[in-house]
mmCIF entry with sequence, helices, sheets and N, C-alpha, C, O atoms, coordinates in Angstrom:
data_MODEL
# 
_entry.id   MODEL 
# 
_entity.id                         1 
_entity.type                       polymer 
_entity.pdbx_number_of_molecules   1 
# 
_entity_poly.entity_id                      1 
_entity_poly.type                           'polypeptide(L)' 
_entity_poly.nstd_linkage                   no 
_entity_poly.nstd_monomer                   no 
_entity_poly.pdbx_seq_one_letter_code       
;(UNK)(UNK)(UNK)(UNK)(UNK)(UNK)(UNK)(UNK)(UNK)(UNK)(UNK)(UNK)(UNK)(UNK)(UNK)(UNK)
(UNK)(UNK)(UNK)(UNK)(UNK)(UNK)(UNK)(UNK)(UNK)(UNK)(UNK)(UNK)(UNK)(UNK)(UNK)(UNK)
(UNK)(UNK)(UNK)(UNK)(UNK)(UNK)(UNK)(UNK)(UNK)(UNK)(UNK)(UNK)(UNK)(UNK)(UNK)(UNK)
(UNK)(UNK)
;
_entity_poly.pdbx_seq_one_letter_code_can   XXXXXXXXXXXXXXXXXXXXXXXXXXXXXXXXXXXXXXXXXXXXXXXXXX 
_entity_poly.pdbx_strand_id                 A 
# 
loop_
_entity_poly_seq.entity_id 
_entity_poly_seq.num 
_entity_poly_seq.mon_id 
_entity_poly_seq.hetero 
1 1  UNK n 
1 2  UNK n 
1 3  UNK n 
1 4  UNK n 
1 5  UNK n 
1 6  UNK n 
1 7  UNK n 
1 8  UNK n 
1 9  UNK n 
1 10 UNK n 
1 11 UNK n 
1 12 UNK n 
1 13 UNK n 
1 14 UNK n 
1 15 UNK n 
1 16 UNK n 
1 17 UNK n 
1 18 UNK n 
1 19 UNK n 
1 20 UNK n 
1 21 UNK n 
1 22 UNK n 
1 23 UNK n 
1 24 UNK n 
1 25 UNK n 
1 26 UNK n 
1 27 UNK n 
1 28 UNK n 
1 29 UNK n 
1 30 UNK n 
1 31 UNK n 
1 32 UNK n 
1 33 UNK n 
1 34 UNK n 
1 35 UNK n 
1 36 UNK n 
1 37 UNK n 
1 38 UNK n 
1 39 UNK n 
1 40 UNK n 
1 41 UNK n 
1 42 UNK n 
1 43 UNK n 
1 44 UNK n 
1 45 UNK n 
1 46 UNK n 
1 47 UNK n 
1 48 UNK n 
1 49 UNK n 
1 50 UNK n 
# 
_struct_asym.id          A 
_struct_asym.entity_id   1 
# 
loop_
_struct_conf.conf_type_id 
_struct_conf.id 
_struct_conf.pdbx_PDB_helix_id 
_struct_conf.beg_label_comp_id 
_struct_conf.beg_label_asym_id 
_struct_conf.beg_label_seq_id 
_struct_conf.pdbx_beg_PDB_ins_code 
_struct_conf.end_label_comp_id 
_struct_conf.end_label_asym_id 
_struct_conf.end_label_seq_id 
_struct_conf.pdbx_end_PDB_ins_code 
_struct_conf.beg_auth_comp_id 
_struct_conf.beg_auth_asym_id 
_struct_conf.beg_auth_seq_id 
_struct_conf.end_auth_comp_id 
_struct_conf.end_auth_asym_id 
_struct_conf.end_auth_seq_id 
_struct_conf.pdbx_PDB_helix_class 
_struct_conf.details 
_struct_conf.pdbx_PDB_helix_length 
HELX_P HELX_P1 AA1 UNK A 9  ? UNK A 28 ? UNK A 9  UNK A 28 1 ? 20 
HELX_P HELX_P2 AA2 UNK A 31 ? UNK A 47 ? UNK A 31 UNK A 47 1 ? 17 
# 
_struct_conf_type.id          HELX_P 
_struct_conf_type.criteria    ? 
_struct_conf_type.reference   ? 
# 
loop_
_atom_site.group_PDB 
_atom_site.id 
_atom_site.type_symbol 
_atom_site.label_atom_id 
_atom_site.label_alt_id 
_atom_site.label_comp_id 
_atom_site.label_asym_id 
_atom_site.label_entity_id 
_atom_site.label_seq_id 
_atom_site.pdbx_PDB_ins_code 
_atom_site.Cartn_x 
_atom_site.Cartn_y 
_atom_site.Cartn_z 
_atom_site.occupancy 
_atom_site.B_iso_or_equiv 
_atom_site.pdbx_formal_charge 
_atom_site.auth_seq_id 
_atom_site.auth_comp_id 
_atom_site.auth_asym_id 
_atom_site.auth_atom_id 
_atom_site.pdbx_PDB_model_num 
ATOM 1   N N  . UNK A 1 1  ? 17.916 5.740  -6.428 1.00 0.00 ? 1  UNK A N  1 
ATOM 2   C CA . UNK A 1 1  ? 19.335 5.810  -6.171 1.00 0.00 ? 1  UNK A CA 1 
ATOM 3   C C  . UNK A 1 1  ? 19.536 5.940  -4.657 1.00 0.00 ? 1  UNK A C  1 
ATOM 4   O O  . UNK A 1 1  ? 18.939 6.800  -4.009 1.00 0.00 ? 1  UNK A O  1 
ATOM 5   N N  . UNK A 1 2  ? 20.379 5.077  -4.115 1.00 0.00 ? 2  UNK A N  1 
ATOM 6   C CA . UNK A 1 2  ? 20.642 5.077  -2.696 1.00 0.00 ? 2  UNK A CA 1 
ATOM 7   C C  . UNK A 1 2  ? 21.864 5.958  -2.414 1.00 0.00 ? 2  UNK A C  1 
ATOM 8   O O  . UNK A 1 2  ? 22.934 5.746  -2.985 1.00 0.00 ? 2  UNK A O  1 
ATOM 9   N N  . UNK A 1 3  ? 21.697 6.939  -1.536 1.00 0.00 ? 3  UNK A N  1 
ATOM 10  C CA . UNK A 1 3  ? 22.779 7.863  -1.256 1.00 0.00 ? 3  UNK A CA 1 
ATOM 11  C C  . UNK A 1 3  ? 23.724 7.349  -0.174 1.00 0.00 ? 3  UNK A C  1 
ATOM 12  O O  . UNK A 1 3  ? 24.912 7.672  -0.183 1.00 0.00 ? 3  UNK A O  1 
ATOM 13  N N  . UNK A 1 4  ? 23.203 6.551  0.758  1.00 0.00 ? 4  UNK A N  1 
ATOM 14  C CA . UNK A 1 4  ? 24.018 6.047  1.852  1.00 0.00 ? 4  UNK A CA 1 
ATOM 15  C C  . UNK A 1 4  ? 24.157 4.541  1.690  1.00 0.00 ? 4  UNK A C  1 
ATOM 16  O O  . UNK A 1 4  ? 23.172 3.821  1.524  1.00 0.00 ? 4  UNK A O  1 
ATOM 17  N N  . UNK A 1 5  ? 25.414 4.077  1.742  1.00 0.00 ? 5  UNK A N  1 
ATOM 18  C CA . UNK A 1 5  ? 25.612 2.642  1.612  1.00 0.00 ? 5  UNK A CA 1 
ATOM 19  C C  . UNK A 1 5  ? 25.315 1.963  2.935  1.00 0.00 ? 5  UNK A C  1 
ATOM 20  O O  . UNK A 1 5  ? 25.193 2.628  3.964  1.00 0.00 ? 5  UNK A O  1 
ATOM 21  N N  . UNK A 1 6  ? 25.200 0.673  2.916  1.00 0.00 ? 6  UNK A N  1 
ATOM 22  C CA . UNK A 1 6  ? 24.946 -0.060 4.145  1.00 0.00 ? 6  UNK A CA 1 
ATOM 23  C C  . UNK A 1 6  ? 26.152 0.052  5.064  1.00 0.00 ? 6  UNK A C  1 
ATOM 24  O O  . UNK A 1 6  ? 27.288 -0.181 4.651  1.00 0.00 ? 6  UNK A O  1 
ATOM 25  N N  . UNK A 1 7  ? 25.893 0.410  6.308  1.00 0.00 ? 7  UNK A N  1 
ATOM 26  C CA . UNK A 1 7  ? 26.954 0.562  7.295  1.00 0.00 ? 7  UNK A CA 1 
ATOM 27  C C  . UNK A 1 7  ? 27.021 -0.731 8.096  1.00 0.00 ? 7  UNK A C  1 
ATOM 28  O O  . UNK A 1 7  ? 26.027 -1.162 8.679  1.00 0.00 ? 7  UNK A O  1 
ATOM 29  N N  . UNK A 1 8  ? 28.181 -1.338 8.119  1.00 0.00 ? 8  UNK A N  1 
ATOM 30  C CA . UNK A 1 8  ? 28.333 -2.582 8.858  1.00 0.00 ? 8  UNK A CA 1 
ATOM 31  C C  . UNK A 1 8  ? 28.628 -2.283 10.321 1.00 0.00 ? 8  UNK A C  1 
ATOM 32  O O  . UNK A 1 8  ? 28.878 -1.137 10.696 1.00 0.00 ? 8  UNK A O  1 
ATOM 33  N N  . UNK A 1 9  ? 28.597 -3.328 11.140 1.00 0.00 ? 9  UNK A N  1 
ATOM 34  C CA . UNK A 1 9  ? 28.878 -3.114 12.554 1.00 0.00 ? 9  UNK A CA 1 
ATOM 35  C C  . UNK A 1 9  ? 30.348 -2.748 12.763 1.00 0.00 ? 9  UNK A C  1 
ATOM 36  O O  . UNK A 1 9  ? 30.690 -2.110 13.758 1.00 0.00 ? 9  UNK A O  1 
ATOM 37  N N  . UNK A 1 10 ? 31.211 -3.143 11.843 1.00 0.00 ? 10 UNK A N  1 
ATOM 38  C CA . UNK A 1 10 ? 32.620 -2.767 11.937 1.00 0.00 ? 10 UNK A CA 1 
ATOM 39  C C  . UNK A 1 10 ? 32.800 -1.275 11.678 1.00 0.00 ? 10 UNK A C  1 
ATOM 40  O O  . UNK A 1 10 ? 33.620 -0.621 12.323 1.00 0.00 ? 10 UNK A O  1 
ATOM 41  N N  . UNK A 1 11 ? 32.033 -0.741 10.733 1.00 0.00 ? 11 UNK A N  1 
ATOM 42  C CA . UNK A 1 11 ? 32.086 0.699  10.468 1.00 0.00 ? 11 UNK A CA 1 
ATOM 43  C C  . UNK A 1 11 ? 31.634 1.483  11.694 1.00 0.00 ? 11 UNK A C  1 
ATOM 44  O O  . UNK A 1 11 ? 32.224 2.507  12.038 1.00 0.00 ? 11 UNK A O  1 
ATOM 45  N N  . UNK A 1 12 ? 30.584 0.994  12.352 1.00 0.00 ? 12 UNK A N  1 
ATOM 46  C CA . UNK A 1 12 ? 30.092 1.662  13.546 1.00 0.00 ? 12 UNK A CA 1 
ATOM 47  C C  . UNK A 1 12 ? 31.136 1.623  14.660 1.00 0.00 ? 12 UNK A C  1 
ATOM 48  O O  . UNK A 1 12 ? 31.304 2.602  15.386 1.00 0.00 ? 12 UNK A O  1 
ATOM 49  N N  . UNK A 1 13 ? 31.832 0.503  14.798 1.00 0.00 ? 13 UNK A N  1 
ATOM 50  C CA . UNK A 1 13 ? 32.863 0.381  15.814 1.00 0.00 ? 13 UNK A CA 1 
ATOM 51  C C  . UNK A 1 13 ? 34.020 1.332  15.534 1.00 0.00 ? 13 UNK A C  1 
ATOM 52  O O  . UNK A 1 13 ? 34.556 1.948  16.455 1.00 0.00 ? 13 UNK A O  1 
ATOM 53  N N  . UNK A 1 14 ? 34.404 1.453  14.279 1.00 0.00 ? 14 UNK A N  1 
ATOM 54  C CA . UNK A 1 14 ? 35.494 2.354  13.907 1.00 0.00 ? 14 UNK A CA 1 
ATOM 55  C C  . UNK A 1 14 ? 35.108 3.806  14.180 1.00 0.00 ? 14 UNK A C  1 
ATOM 56  O O  . UNK A 1 14 ? 35.917 4.575  14.699 1.00 0.00 ? 14 UNK A O  1 
ATOM 57  N N  . UNK A 1 15 ? 33.887 4.182  13.836 1.00 0.00 ? 15 UNK A N  1 
ATOM 58  C CA . UNK A 1 15 ? 33.423 5.545  14.092 1.00 0.00 ? 15 UNK A CA 1 
ATOM 59  C C  . UNK A 1 15 ? 33.375 5.824  15.589 1.00 0.00 ? 15 UNK A C  1 
ATOM 60  O O  . UNK A 1 15 ? 33.762 6.908  16.028 1.00 0.00 ? 15 UNK A O  1 
ATOM 61  N N  . UNK A 1 16 ? 32.905 4.861  16.378 1.00 0.00 ? 16 UNK A N  1 
ATOM 62  C CA . UNK A 1 16 ? 32.863 5.025  17.826 1.00 0.00 ? 16 UNK A CA 1 
ATOM 63  C C  . UNK A 1 16 ? 34.268 5.169  18.405 1.00 0.00 ? 16 UNK A C  1 
ATOM 64  O O  . UNK A 1 16 ? 34.508 6.029  19.252 1.00 0.00 ? 16 UNK A O  1 
ATOM 65  N N  . UNK A 1 17 ? 35.197 4.328  17.950 1.00 0.00 ? 17 UNK A N  1 
ATOM 66  C CA . UNK A 1 17 ? 36.566 4.382  18.449 1.00 0.00 ? 17 UNK A CA 1 
ATOM 67  C C  . UNK A 1 17 ? 37.226 5.717  18.099 1.00 0.00 ? 17 UNK A C  1 
ATOM 68  O O  . UNK A 1 17 ? 37.915 6.305  18.933 1.00 0.00 ? 17 UNK A O  1 
ATOM 69  N N  . UNK A 1 18 ? 37.021 6.191  16.887 1.00 0.00 ? 18 UNK A N  1 
ATOM 70  C CA . UNK A 1 18 ? 37.598 7.475  16.482 1.00 0.00 ? 18 UNK A CA 1 
ATOM 71  C C  . UNK A 1 18 ? 37.011 8.631  17.286 1.00 0.00 ? 18 UNK A C  1 
ATOM 72  O O  . UNK A 1 18 ? 37.730 9.544  17.692 1.00 0.00 ? 18 UNK A O  1 
ATOM 73  N N  . UNK A 1 19 ? 35.705 8.585  17.510 1.00 0.00 ? 19 UNK A N  1 
ATOM 74  C CA . UNK A 1 19 ? 35.082 9.672  18.268 1.00 0.00 ? 19 UNK A CA 1 
ATOM 75  C C  . UNK A 1 19 ? 35.590 9.689  19.706 1.00 0.00 ? 19 UNK A C  1 
ATOM 76  O O  . UNK A 1 19 ? 35.837 10.763 20.254 1.00 0.00 ? 19 UNK A O  1 
ATOM 77  N N  . UNK A 1 20 ? 35.749 8.519  20.327 1.00 0.00 ? 20 UNK A N  1 
ATOM 78  C CA . UNK A 1 20 ? 36.290 8.471  21.683 1.00 0.00 ? 20 UNK A CA 1 
ATOM 79  C C  . UNK A 1 20 ? 37.739 8.938  21.717 1.00 0.00 ? 20 UNK A C  1 
ATOM 80  O O  . UNK A 1 20 ? 38.159 9.590  22.673 1.00 0.00 ? 20 UNK A O  1 
ATOM 81  N N  . UNK A 1 21 ? 38.498 8.612  20.688 1.00 0.00 ? 21 UNK A N  1 
ATOM 82  C CA . UNK A 1 21 ? 39.876 9.062  20.599 1.00 0.00 ? 21 UNK A CA 1 
ATOM 83  C C  . UNK A 1 21 ? 39.947 10.582 20.537 1.00 0.00 ? 21 UNK A C  1 
ATOM 84  O O  . UNK A 1 21 ? 40.733 11.199 21.255 1.00 0.00 ? 21 UNK A O  1 
ATOM 85  N N  . UNK A 1 22 ? 39.124 11.187 19.677 1.00 0.00 ? 22 UNK A N  1 
ATOM 86  C CA . UNK A 1 22 ? 39.150 12.640 19.537 1.00 0.00 ? 22 UNK A CA 1 
ATOM 87  C C  . UNK A 1 22 ? 38.629 13.342 20.791 1.00 0.00 ? 22 UNK A C  1 
ATOM 88  O O  . UNK A 1 22 ? 39.131 14.409 21.143 1.00 0.00 ? 22 UNK A O  1 
ATOM 89  N N  . UNK A 1 23 ? 37.640 12.771 21.468 1.00 0.00 ? 23 UNK A N  1 
ATOM 90  C CA . UNK A 1 23 ? 37.171 13.352 22.725 1.00 0.00 ? 23 UNK A CA 1 
ATOM 91  C C  . UNK A 1 23 ? 38.291 13.299 23.761 1.00 0.00 ? 23 UNK A C  1 
ATOM 92  O O  . UNK A 1 23 ? 38.507 14.262 24.496 1.00 0.00 ? 23 UNK A O  1 
ATOM 93  N N  . UNK A 1 24 ? 39.000 12.176 23.818 1.00 0.00 ? 24 UNK A N  1 
ATOM 94  C CA . UNK A 1 24 ? 40.115 12.051 24.747 1.00 0.00 ? 24 UNK A CA 1 
ATOM 95  C C  . UNK A 1 24 ? 41.222 13.045 24.455 1.00 0.00 ? 24 UNK A C  1 
ATOM 96  O O  . UNK A 1 24 ? 41.791 13.629 25.378 1.00 0.00 ? 24 UNK A O  1 
ATOM 97  N N  . UNK A 1 25 ? 41.535 13.246 23.179 1.00 0.00 ? 25 UNK A N  1 
ATOM 98  C CA . UNK A 1 25 ? 42.555 14.231 22.802 1.00 0.00 ? 25 UNK A CA 1 
ATOM 99  C C  . UNK A 1 25 ? 42.113 15.637 23.198 1.00 0.00 ? 25 UNK A C  1 
ATOM 100 O O  . UNK A 1 25 ? 42.920 16.424 23.693 1.00 0.00 ? 25 UNK A O  1 
ATOM 101 N N  . UNK A 1 26 ? 40.849 15.953 22.986 1.00 0.00 ? 26 UNK A N  1 
ATOM 102 C CA . UNK A 1 26 ? 40.337 17.266 23.358 1.00 0.00 ? 26 UNK A CA 1 
ATOM 103 C C  . UNK A 1 26 ? 40.395 17.506 24.848 1.00 0.00 ? 26 UNK A C  1 
ATOM 104 O O  . UNK A 1 26 ? 40.734 18.605 25.288 1.00 0.00 ? 26 UNK A O  1 
ATOM 105 N N  . UNK A 1 27 ? 40.067 16.483 25.641 1.00 0.00 ? 27 UNK A N  1 
ATOM 106 C CA . UNK A 1 27 ? 40.131 16.624 27.092 1.00 0.00 ? 27 UNK A CA 1 
ATOM 107 C C  . UNK A 1 27 ? 41.575 16.765 27.543 1.00 0.00 ? 27 UNK A C  1 
ATOM 108 O O  . UNK A 1 27 ? 41.866 17.540 28.453 1.00 0.00 ? 27 UNK A O  1 
ATOM 109 N N  . UNK A 1 28 ? 42.477 16.028 26.920 1.00 0.00 ? 28 UNK A N  1 
ATOM 110 C CA . UNK A 1 28 ? 43.896 16.122 27.274 1.00 0.00 ? 28 UNK A CA 1 
ATOM 111 C C  . UNK A 1 28 ? 44.438 17.524 27.004 1.00 0.00 ? 28 UNK A C  1 
ATOM 112 O O  . UNK A 1 28 ? 45.272 18.025 27.758 1.00 0.00 ? 28 UNK A O  1 
ATOM 113 N N  . UNK A 1 29 ? 43.968 18.156 25.933 1.00 0.00 ? 29 UNK A N  1 
ATOM 114 C CA . UNK A 1 29 ? 44.415 19.510 25.591 1.00 0.00 ? 29 UNK A CA 1 
ATOM 115 C C  . UNK A 1 29 ? 43.604 20.575 26.317 1.00 0.00 ? 29 UNK A C  1 
ATOM 116 O O  . UNK A 1 29 ? 43.798 21.768 26.082 1.00 0.00 ? 29 UNK A O  1 
ATOM 117 N N  . UNK A 1 30 ? 42.699 20.158 27.196 1.00 0.00 ? 30 UNK A N  1 
ATOM 118 C CA . UNK A 1 30 ? 41.829 21.020 28.003 1.00 0.00 ? 30 UNK A CA 1 
ATOM 119 C C  . UNK A 1 30 ? 40.957 21.924 27.147 1.00 0.00 ? 30 UNK A C  1 
ATOM 120 O O  . UNK A 1 30 ? 40.682 23.063 27.524 1.00 0.00 ? 30 UNK A O  1 
ATOM 121 N N  . UNK A 1 31 ? 40.528 21.430 26.016 1.00 0.00 ? 31 UNK A N  1 
ATOM 122 C CA . UNK A 1 31 ? 39.636 22.205 25.161 1.00 0.00 ? 31 UNK A CA 1 
ATOM 123 C C  . UNK A 1 31 ? 38.219 22.233 25.706 1.00 0.00 ? 31 UNK A C  1 
ATOM 124 O O  . UNK A 1 31 ? 37.426 23.096 25.330 1.00 0.00 ? 31 UNK A O  1 
ATOM 125 N N  . UNK A 1 32 ? 37.892 21.294 26.594 1.00 0.00 ? 32 UNK A N  1 
ATOM 126 C CA . UNK A 1 32 ? 36.570 21.322 27.202 1.00 0.00 ? 32 UNK A CA 1 
ATOM 127 C C  . UNK A 1 32 ? 36.384 22.578 28.053 1.00 0.00 ? 32 UNK A C  1 
ATOM 128 O O  . UNK A 1 32 ? 35.273 23.097 28.154 1.00 0.00 ? 32 UNK A O  1 
ATOM 129 N N  . UNK A 1 33 ? 37.463 23.069 28.665 1.00 0.00 ? 33 UNK A N  1 
ATOM 130 C CA . UNK A 1 33 ? 37.369 24.294 29.457 1.00 0.00 ? 33 UNK A CA 1 
ATOM 131 C C  . UNK A 1 33 ? 37.115 25.508 28.572 1.00 0.00 ? 33 UNK A C  1 
ATOM 132 O O  . UNK A 1 33 ? 36.369 26.413 28.947 1.00 0.00 ? 33 UNK A O  1 
ATOM 133 N N  . UNK A 1 34 ? 37.733 25.523 27.406 1.00 0.00 ? 34 UNK A N  1 
ATOM 134 C CA . UNK A 1 34 ? 37.530 26.625 26.459 1.00 0.00 ? 34 UNK A CA 1 
ATOM 135 C C  . UNK A 1 34 ? 36.080 26.645 25.984 1.00 0.00 ? 34 UNK A C  1 
ATOM 136 O O  . UNK A 1 34 ? 35.456 27.704 25.915 1.00 0.00 ? 34 UNK A O  1 
ATOM 137 N N  . UNK A 1 35 ? 35.554 25.473 25.659 1.00 0.00 ? 35 UNK A N  1 
ATOM 138 C CA . UNK A 1 35 ? 34.171 25.382 25.191 1.00 0.00 ? 35 UNK A CA 1 
ATOM 139 C C  . UNK A 1 35 ? 33.216 25.813 26.298 1.00 0.00 ? 35 UNK A C  1 
ATOM 140 O O  . UNK A 1 35 ? 32.238 26.514 26.037 1.00 0.00 ? 35 UNK A O  1 
ATOM 141 N N  . UNK A 1 36 ? 33.497 25.395 27.538 1.00 0.00 ? 36 UNK A N  1 
ATOM 142 C CA . UNK A 1 36 ? 32.643 25.781 28.657 1.00 0.00 ? 36 UNK A CA 1 
ATOM 143 C C  . UNK A 1 36 ? 32.657 27.293 28.875 1.00 0.00 ? 36 UNK A C  1 
ATOM 144 O O  . UNK A 1 36 ? 31.608 27.891 29.113 1.00 0.00 ? 36 UNK A O  1 
ATOM 145 N N  . UNK A 1 37 ? 33.821 27.909 28.796 1.00 0.00 ? 37 UNK A N  1 
ATOM 146 C CA . UNK A 1 37 ? 33.909 29.366 28.966 1.00 0.00 ? 37 UNK A CA 1 
ATOM 147 C C  . UNK A 1 37 ? 33.122 30.097 27.879 1.00 0.00 ? 37 UNK A C  1 
ATOM 148 O O  . UNK A 1 37 ? 32.437 31.080 28.160 1.00 0.00 ? 37 UNK A O  1 
ATOM 149 N N  . UNK A 1 38 ? 33.222 29.618 26.642 1.00 0.00 ? 38 UNK A N  1 
ATOM 150 C CA . UNK A 1 38 ? 32.479 30.259 25.554 1.00 0.00 ? 38 UNK A CA 1 
ATOM 151 C C  . UNK A 1 38 ? 30.980 30.086 25.742 1.00 0.00 ? 38 UNK A C  1 
ATOM 152 O O  . UNK A 1 38 ? 30.210 31.007 25.473 1.00 0.00 ? 38 UNK A O  1 
ATOM 153 N N  . UNK A 1 39 ? 30.561 28.908 26.204 1.00 0.00 ? 39 UNK A N  1 
ATOM 154 C CA . UNK A 1 39 ? 29.134 28.669 26.436 1.00 0.00 ? 39 UNK A CA 1 
ATOM 155 C C  . UNK A 1 39 ? 28.600 29.575 27.531 1.00 0.00 ? 39 UNK A C  1 
ATOM 156 O O  . UNK A 1 39 ? 27.496 30.108 27.415 1.00 0.00 ? 39 UNK A O  1 
ATOM 157 N N  . UNK A 1 40 ? 29.373 29.753 28.592 1.00 0.00 ? 40 UNK A N  1 
ATOM 158 C CA . UNK A 1 40 ? 28.945 30.642 29.676 1.00 0.00 ? 40 UNK A CA 1 
ATOM 159 C C  . UNK A 1 40 ? 28.834 32.073 29.181 1.00 0.00 ? 40 UNK A C  1 
ATOM 160 O O  . UNK A 1 40 ? 27.866 32.764 29.497 1.00 0.00 ? 40 UNK A O  1 
ATOM 161 N N  . UNK A 1 41 ? 29.815 32.527 28.407 1.00 0.00 ? 41 UNK A N  1 
ATOM 162 C CA . UNK A 1 41 ? 29.778 33.899 27.875 1.00 0.00 ? 41 UNK A CA 1 
ATOM 163 C C  . UNK A 1 41 ? 28.591 34.111 26.958 1.00 0.00 ? 41 UNK A C  1 
ATOM 164 O O  . UNK A 1 41 ? 27.935 35.151 27.019 1.00 0.00 ? 41 UNK A O  1 
ATOM 165 N N  . UNK A 1 42 ? 28.313 33.144 26.114 1.00 0.00 ? 42 UNK A N  1 
ATOM 166 C CA . UNK A 1 42 ? 27.164 33.279 25.205 1.00 0.00 ? 42 UNK A CA 1 
ATOM 167 C C  . UNK A 1 42 ? 25.865 33.335 26.011 1.00 0.00 ? 42 UNK A C  1 
ATOM 168 O O  . UNK A 1 42 ? 24.993 34.155 25.721 1.00 0.00 ? 42 UNK A O  1 
ATOM 169 N N  . UNK A 1 43 ? 25.731 32.476 27.013 1.00 0.00 ? 43 UNK A N  1 
ATOM 170 C CA . UNK A 1 43 ? 24.510 32.469 27.823 1.00 0.00 ? 43 UNK A CA 1 
ATOM 171 C C  . UNK A 1 43 ? 24.340 33.785 28.572 1.00 0.00 ? 43 UNK A C  1 
ATOM 172 O O  . UNK A 1 43 ? 23.239 34.331 28.639 1.00 0.00 ? 43 UNK A O  1 
ATOM 173 N N  . UNK A 1 44 ? 25.441 34.296 29.137 1.00 0.00 ? 44 UNK A N  1 
ATOM 174 C CA . UNK A 1 44 ? 25.333 35.540 29.883 1.00 0.00 ? 44 UNK A CA 1 
ATOM 175 C C  . UNK A 1 44 ? 25.020 36.716 28.956 1.00 0.00 ? 44 UNK A C  1 
ATOM 176 O O  . UNK A 1 44 ? 24.321 37.646 29.356 1.00 0.00 ? 44 UNK A O  1 
ATOM 177 N N  . UNK A 1 45 ? 25.527 36.686 27.731 1.00 0.00 ? 45 UNK A N  1 
ATOM 178 C CA . UNK A 1 45 ? 25.228 37.776 26.786 1.00 0.00 ? 45 UNK A CA 1 
ATOM 179 C C  . UNK A 1 45 ? 23.774 37.715 26.343 1.00 0.00 ? 45 UNK A C  1 
ATOM 180 O O  . UNK A 1 45 ? 23.131 38.751 26.176 1.00 0.00 ? 45 UNK A O  1 
ATOM 181 N N  . UNK A 1 46 ? 23.251 36.505 26.152 1.00 0.00 ? 46 UNK A N  1 
ATOM 182 C CA . UNK A 1 46 ? 21.854 36.388 25.718 1.00 0.00 ? 46 UNK A CA 1 
ATOM 183 C C  . UNK A 1 46 ? 20.894 36.826 26.802 1.00 0.00 ? 46 UNK A C  1 
ATOM 184 O O  . UNK A 1 46 ? 19.886 37.473 26.519 1.00 0.00 ? 46 UNK A O  1 
ATOM 185 N N  . UNK A 1 47 ? 21.198 36.479 28.039 1.00 0.00 ? 47 UNK A N  1 
ATOM 186 C CA . UNK A 1 47 ? 20.334 36.870 29.148 1.00 0.00 ? 47 UNK A CA 1 
ATOM 187 C C  . UNK A 1 47 ? 20.494 38.354 29.445 1.00 0.00 ? 47 UNK A C  1 
ATOM 188 O O  . UNK A 1 47 ? 19.549 39.011 29.881 1.00 0.00 ? 47 UNK A O  1 
ATOM 189 N N  . UNK A 1 48 ? 21.684 38.875 29.210 1.00 0.00 ? 48 UNK A N  1 
ATOM 190 C CA . UNK A 1 48 ? 21.930 40.279 29.455 1.00 0.00 ? 48 UNK A CA 1 
ATOM 191 C C  . UNK A 1 48 ? 22.521 40.559 30.824 1.00 0.00 ? 48 UNK A C  1 
ATOM 192 O O  . UNK A 1 48 ? 22.566 41.708 31.262 1.00 0.00 ? 48 UNK A O  1 
ATOM 193 N N  . UNK A 1 49 ? 22.973 39.520 31.497 1.00 0.00 ? 49 UNK A N  1 
ATOM 194 C CA . UNK A 1 49 ? 23.550 39.701 32.834 1.00 0.00 ? 49 UNK A CA 1 
ATOM 195 C C  . UNK A 1 49 ? 24.981 40.215 32.712 1.00 0.00 ? 49 UNK A C  1 
ATOM 196 O O  . UNK A 1 49 ? 25.403 41.095 33.462 1.00 0.00 ? 49 UNK A O  1 
ATOM 197 N N  . UNK A 1 50 ? 25.734 39.642 31.739 1.00 0.00 ? 50 UNK A N  1 
ATOM 198 C CA . UNK A 1 50 ? 27.160 39.962 31.637 1.00 0.00 ? 50 UNK A CA 1 
ATOM 199 C C  . UNK A 1 50 ? 27.413 41.169 30.914 1.00 0.00 ? 50 UNK A C  1 
ATOM 200 O O  . UNK A 1 50 ? 28.569 41.560 30.751 1.00 0.00 ? 50 UNK A O  1 
# 
């Protein structure tokens, strides 16, 4: 039994376009800054500096 169907090149293009759209929306809402701040806090907590 095959769990994954054959993915056509059109499916790949649609997935790529959607992912770029969502990345663009995230950057427009400045969510990349939020993610960066959380990453810095996690790193500083793990190292024990912060």
